[in-house]
C-alpha positions in Angstrom: 75.9 196.9 205.6 72.6 194.9 204.8 75.2 193.9 201.5 77.3 192.4 204.0 75.0 189.7 205.7 72.7 188.9 202.9 76.4 188.2 200.8 76.8 185.8 203.4 73.7 184.0 204.7 73.2 183.1 200.8 76.6 181.7 200.8 77.2 179.7 203.7 77.2 176.4 205.6 78.1 172.9 204.6 78.5 169.4 205.9 78.8 165.4 205.1 79.6 163.2 202.6 77.2 160.0 202.0 75.3 160.3 205.3 74.5 163.7 206.5 75.6 164.4 210.2 73.4 166.8 212.1 75.3 169.8 213.6 75.4 173.1 215.3 78.0 176.4 214.1 78.2 179.7 214.9 80.3 182.5 213.2 81.2 185.8 213.7 81.3 187.9 211.0 84.5 191.2 210.3 84.4 193.4 207.8 87.4 195.2 206.4 87.0 199.5 206.9 88.3 203.0 207.4 88.5 201.7 211.1 89.8 198.1 210.9 88.9 194.5 211.0 85.6 194.5 213.0 82.7 192.3 213.8 79.5 193.3 212.9 77.5 190.3 213.3 76.8 186.8 213.9 75.3 183.7 212.2 74.1 180.1 213.5 73.7 177.4 211.2 71.5 174.4 212.2 71.7 171.4 210.5 68.9 168.8 211.2 68.9 165.0 210.0 65.4 162.6 209.9 67.0 159.0 207.7 68.0 160.7 204.6 66.1 164.0 205.1 67.6 166.9 206.2 66.7 170.3 207.1 69.3 172.9 207.0 69.0 176.4 208.6 70.1 179.8 209.0 70.0 182.8 211.6 72.0 186.2 211.2 71.6 189.2 212.9 73.6 192.7 212.9 75.2 193.1 216.3 73.7 195.8 219.1 76.5 197.9 218.7 75.3 198.3 215.6 71.9 198.0 215.6 71.3 201.6 216.1 72.8 202.6 213.0 71.7 199.4 211.1 69.5 197.0 212.8 68.9 194.0 210.3 68.3 190.4 210.6 67.5 187.1 208.0 66.6 183.5 208.5 66.9 181.1 205.2 66.1 177.6 205.5 66.3 174.5 203.2 64.8 171.1 202.9 65.7 168.1 200.8 66.7 164.2 201.0 69.9 162.7 200.7 70.0 160.0 198.0 73.2 157.4 197.7 75.4 160.8 198.5 73.7 163.1 196.0 71.7 166.4 197.7 68.3 166.5 196.6 66.7 169.7 197.3 63.1 170.7 197.2 62.4 174.0 199.1 64.5 177.4 199.9 62.9 180.4 202.2 63.6 183.5 202.9 62.6 186.4 205.7 64.7 189.3 205.6 63.8 192.2 208.6 65.7 195.9 208.1 64.2 197.7 211.4 62.1 194.8 212.3 60.4 195.7 208.5 60.4 192.5 206.4 61.8 193.2 202.9 61.3 189.3 201.3 59.5 186.5 202.5 59.4 184.1 199.7 60.1 180.5 199.3 61.3 178.2 196.1 59.9 174.8 195.1 62.3 172.4 193.3 60.9 170.0 190.9 63.6 167.8 190.3 61.8 165.4 188.7 59.7 168.0 186.3 62.8 169.9 185.7 61.3 173.0 187.0 61.4 174.9 189.6 58.7 178.1 190.9 59.3 180.8 193.1 55.9 181.8 195.6 56.1 185.3 193.4 54.8 183.4 190.5 58.1 182.7 188.6 59.1 179.6 187.5 62.0 178.4 186.0 63.3 175.4 183.9 66.5 173.2 185.8 68.4 171.1 183.5 68.4 167.6 184.4 71.3 166.7 187.2 72.2 168.2 190.4 70.2 171.2 191.5 70.4 172.8 194.9 69.8 176.4 196.6 72.0 179.2 197.9 72.8 176.5 201.3 72.5 173.0 200.5 74.7 173.9 197.6 77.7 173.5 200.6 76.1 170.2 201.8 76.6 169.1 198.1 80.2 170.6 197.9 80.8 168.9 200.7 79.8 165.7 199.9 81.7 165.7 196.4 84.8 166.2 198.6 84.9 163.0 200.2 83.7 161.4 197.6 85.8 162.6 194.8 89.3 164.5 196.2 90.9 164.0 193.4 88.3 166.3 191.1 89.6 169.9 190.7 86.2 171.6 190.3 82.4 171.3 190.8 80.0 173.1 189.2 76.6 173.0 190.6 72.9 174.0 189.2 72.0 177.2 192.2 68.4 177.9 192.0 67.3 181.4 194.0 65.0 184.4 193.9 67.0 185.5 190.6 66.2 182.3 188.7 69.2 179.2 187.6 72.8 179.6 187.9 75.4 177.6 187.2 78.7 177.7 190.1 81.9 176.4 189.7 83.8 175.9 192.7 87.4 174.9 192.2 89.9 173.3 194.5 92.9 175.4 194.9 94.7 173.8 197.6 95.9 173.2 201.2 96.1 176.1 203.9 96.7 175.4 207.1 95.0 178.7 209.0 95.0 180.1 212.4 91.7 180.0 214.3 91.4 181.6 217.7 95.1 180.8 218.2 94.7 177.0 217.1 96.4 175.7 214.1 93.4 174.1 211.5 94.2 172.0 208.4 91.7 173.0 205.9 91.0 172.5 201.9 90.8 176.2 200.4 88.0 176.5 197.4 87.2 179.3 195.0 84.4 180.6 193.2 85.3 183.3 190.7 81.9 184.2 189.8 81.4 185.0 193.4 84.5 186.0 194.1 84.5 183.6 197.6 86.6 181.7 199.7 86.6 178.9 201.5 88.3 176.8 203.8 86.7 173.4 204.7 88.3 172.0 207.7 89.7 168.2 206.9 89.1 167.2 210.1 85.1 168.1 210.0 84.9 166.5 207.2 84.7 169.9 205.2 82.6 172.2 207.9 83.6 175.6 206.7 85.7 177.1 209.0 86.3 180.6 207.2 84.9 182.4 204.4 85.9 185.5 202.4 84.1 187.7 200.1 85.2 190.7 198.0 81.8 192.9 197.4 83.5 195.9 195.4 86.1 197.5 197.4 85.0 195.8 200.4 86.4 192.3 202.2 84.8 190.1 204.9 85.2 187.4 206.5 83.0 184.7 208.6 85.1 182.7 211.0 83.5 179.7 212.9 83.6 179.9 216.6 82.0 177.1 217.8 80.9 173.8 216.2 78.5 171.3 217.8 78.2 167.9 216.2 74.4 166.2 217.1 73.2 162.7 217.7 
């Protein structure tokens, strides 16, 4: 169960292009099991914007039905700026609890101008020149690039997390119409082979992910957007 939530929470979320627009999205999390496709948890994603500065957060937890077997919660926070349509990330934090016991509590500062990132646990990594993001802000960067470069077939980002710096490539598969809550949604399908992650990004909502599919070994997980609120 721990892997289920971690893999999703570190992989979501996105929005907009030249000008980030604040929003709140609510998702349901499902897992394919021997008992069928079951809803196991939920997440709220919140993007706040002040001029060109952003604060992007996630809060997720297992549903009450599952807490007797596994009580899990995770919050993440990403801070940075948008400059000329680019996401410049400078801070990322994670707090993870299992049965009310803190399992992870760390921060990462990305010093883009000095080409390095440092973790609160003392680790430091070299960051090559170019766009550097964290596991949350990568989706802000992806959505921006999808709008700015609609004919480009793939996008690669330096993603900094607790394990260091990794280049992740997102390939644009093409348009796909999917059904969510009996509504047909026009999306663009994007795939990251290294993560075995498939995103369906809404064309209407400027590439907000409405469906996220993750393969983890022999198990498949799906995140579905159930409510989207644009904020002013």
